[in-house]
N, C-alpha and C positions, 0 to 999 in steps of 0.2 A: 213842315214841308208842304202840306196840302193847303192850309187855310190861314196862315198867319196874316193878320190884317195889314192893309196897305195904308200908306200916308198918315201913320200915327207917330212917326218919328222914333219908333222903338224897334230895334232888331231888324229882321228881314221880312220880305213879303212872300207869302205862300204862292204856290202855283195857281190856286183858285181862291183868291182872298175873299170872295163873296160867298163861298160855299159855307154851309152850316154843317158842323161836325156833331156826331153822336160819339162821345168817348165812352166806350163800354168796357169796363174792367172785367176781363174774362181770364186773366193770367195773374200770377203772383211770383215774387221772388222767394226762392227757398231759403236764402240767407242774404244778409246785407251785401249788396254788390255782386251777388252770385247769379246763377242761371235763373231764367224765368221759365216757369212751367204753366201748363194749362190742362184742363180736363175736357172730355167730351161734353160733360154736363154744363160746365160754365160757358164753353164756347157756344153750345146749342142755345142756352138762355140768351146770350148776347145776340145771336143771329135772329132768334125769334122776336126779341125786342125791336131790332132794327126793321124787321119786316112789318111788325105791327105799326110802326111809326113812319112807314113809307120812305125808307132809305132808298136812294137811287144807285149808290155805289157802295160795295162792301170792300174794305181794304184789309187784307190779311198779311200783316208784316210778321209772319210766323210760319212755322213748318213742323210737321210731325208725321206719324204713321197714318195710313188710310183709316178712316173712321166711317162706319156705316151710318150712324145717326146723323153726323154732321154732313155726310154726303147727300143724304136725303133732303136735309134742310137747304143745302146749296142748290139742289135740283129744283126745289120749290121756289127759291129766290129767283133763279134764272127764268123759270116759267112765268114769274110775275114781272119780268122785265128788268130785274136788278143786275147791274154789271158787277162782276166779282174780279178783283185783282189780288194776286197772291205772290209772295216772295218765293223765289226758287232757293231750295236748299243746296248750297254749293258742294255738299258732300254726298248727295243722293243721286244715284244714276237715273232715277225716274223724275227728278226735279222736286220730289217731296210732295206732301199733301198739305193744303188743298191745291197747290200749283198744278199737280198732275191731273186734277179732276176735269172731266169733260166740260168745255165751254168756259172754264176759268182762264183768265189772262195771266200766264206765268211770266214773271219779271225777274231777270238776273241783273246783278250789278255790273256796270261797265267800269272796269278798273282803271288804274293809272295808265296813261298813254294809250287808252283804248283796248287794253288787254281783256280778252273775253274769258270769263271763268270757265274752268274745266267742265263743270256740270252743264253749262250752256252749250258745250260742243257735243257732249255725249248723251244727253238726256233723250232716251228713246221715245219717239212719237211726239215730242214737244217742240222741236226746232222750228217747225213750220208755223207755230203759233206763239212762240216765245218772243219777248222783247228784251232788249238791253236798255237800261236807263242809268242816269248818274247815280253812282253808289260808292264813290271813293273820295274820302276827305270832304264830306258834306258838312257845312257849318249849320249847326242847329242848337236848340236849347237842350240843356241837360238837367238832371235832377238837382234840386236845390237852388234853381233860379240862375244857373250859370249858362255858359256857352262853350261849345267844343266842336272838334272835327270828328265825325264818326263815319264808318264805312260799313257796307253790307247791302244785301238785297232787300232788306227791310226799308231802307231809304229809297232804293230804286222803285219798289212797289208804290211807295207814297207819291213819287213823281208821276207815275202813270195814272194813279187814282186821281190826282189833281187835274191832269190833262183830260181824263174822262169826264170829270165834272164840268170843265170848260166846254167840252163838246156837247154835253147835255144842256148846258145853258143856251147854246146856239141852236140845237136841234133836239128838243125835249122828247121827241117820239122815237129816237134811235133805240133799237133793240140791242141787247147785249152782243149778239152775233154780228150785227151790222157795225157797231162801234168797234169791236175787236178787229174786224176785217179792215176797217178804215185805218186803224192804228198800225196794223201790220203792213198794209199796202203803202202807206206814206213813210214808213220807217226807212232808214239808211242801211243798205247791205254792208256787212262787215267781212264777208268772205263767202266762198262757195258752199261751205258746210255749216256755218254758224248762223245764229239768229241775227235779226236786224236791230239797229239802235233807234230808239224813239226820236222822232223829229216832231216836236210839239207844234211848230208853226205849220209844217206841212199837214199834220193831222187836222188842225183847225181849219185849214184851207179846204178840207174835204166837206165841211159842213157850211151852212150859210154864214158868211162872215159879216160882222157889223160894219157899217161904213167907215168907222175909224180904226179898223184893224189893219195897220200898215204891214204888219208881219204877214197876215193872211194874203194881202194883195201881192206881196213880194214873192210868195211861194205858190200862189194859185196856178201860175203858168207852168211851174215845174212839175206839180202833181195834180193835174186836173181831175176833178171828180167825175165819174161816169153819170149819165142821166139817171140811172136807177138809184143812185145814192143821194140825189139832190134833195128829195123830199120824202124821206121814209114814212111809211104809213103805219 
């Protein structure tokens, strides 16, 4: 979803095909084809590695209970200017962790026909900063070298992480709070009480567009960026 290569004649193109990925294995399957689990220690090691190697965006397509150790590492990452995107747990009233963590971008899956997940409607304190992104019947690679349609907020989070990478390509000095604000402001409202849906073109129009970005030019008039967001320092 994030960084599949473009123009190689194989499969699909990722949201940010020029982005470099650090694939850090912090989780494992408890049995073949079964649930995937993680631990505080393995996740903390992965985050620490990412910070040491200057990652700019952390994608958490996972959710679990609040964790003090991981929370402190996330705060450290945010303080270093790292943008953090996390999948919303559709069964958790608080969106789950780390989606519920302060300054993390929580992302819920936008379902078939634009149906908003229940958690996206009821998550206390997160609706004003939550985003919806494509998460229903997403075509992607599967284990064993195959292809398949998958659904869930894990895929939605990956879409937002890809757009965040594109925005940082165009405006490398964007801070996490600035980037999050631009994503939310350019998103499409879905109702009076629910979160807004990601609009990738409108989000990119908020940052300096390259001359060849027809998409950015087409949406720039619809969502003009304010002077304060033109050249973040």
